[in-house]
C-alpha angles and dihedrals in degrees: 000000000000112000104197145007132209113240090222147324112319111231128228107245103266140178102238122205111288140156112339093007097058106107107140091213090064118082100188140356118216104185105293095347123088134195117209124234085229091058090049093047094047090053089051096045091048095051092043095045089051088052091052090049091050094049090049092049092046091050089051094048094044090055091065099030115031092193094064110127120227120254125235106281113203122182127176142183136218089252090057095046090047089049092050089052095046097043094047090056094047090048088057091051096049092048090052097042093050097035093238128171112256113233105195114220113234106258091194092056092049094047091051093050090054094035092232134120115276088237092058111122092232092050089049091052090052091047093050093046094045089048091059097037095052092041090056094040090052090068093048123098122246113246141148114286116252123241090251094050093049088047091052088053093052089046088054093055099254094139128090108259092237094053119089124227100264094047089046094052090044089055093047094051096044106029107034126071097210102131094103089052094058090042086057088049092053088048090053093046091052090049090059090064092072100027127108096229130138127184127199105242088231088073101039151141104058114229132187106249112218134178103205125174091340091310119120104219139177107211117203123233122246116275113261 
């Protein structure tokens, strides 16, 4: 039996927009660089409009050919897009600060997963983010997942729908080699403490986007 449930996603500790960095048309400040709310919203709109188009096209095709297979359907949110931007930046900082080897993420594979062109802005955001994440993760040690880490995976929707909580947590801790992912997540959270990063509250909290076993997940950060 499941013993507890989070009330909601736990945010990565952030400096939210205050004082002189409070323009509502700015989604995030990364040092001297800014990303506008309009840019973030355009990325979200483009991804979700394409999802709607694919769903409509699939429904029309299925009406004449019941054997038609569904296309990849990808949706996103402003929170996810800002998280990709922020964590890609933090990943580059951690790589530089620790002198790590950069392991480029395969843009073509990511594009194929989402069925989008490699040059698409959303695909490029994922490529930049995953390059940082897997480069930081490669320097982390393998270890068993903690109960909290397994619980956050469950909260993010990583479990099969017909598997109960206890069985899902057992599978996460015995079958999935995800400790280095959570190690990287901790490194990125630590990098935030000294980073000059401010996020518009409209786009918080920052989460760790993950594609796991075909599921598009947003994994919460550890509670501070």
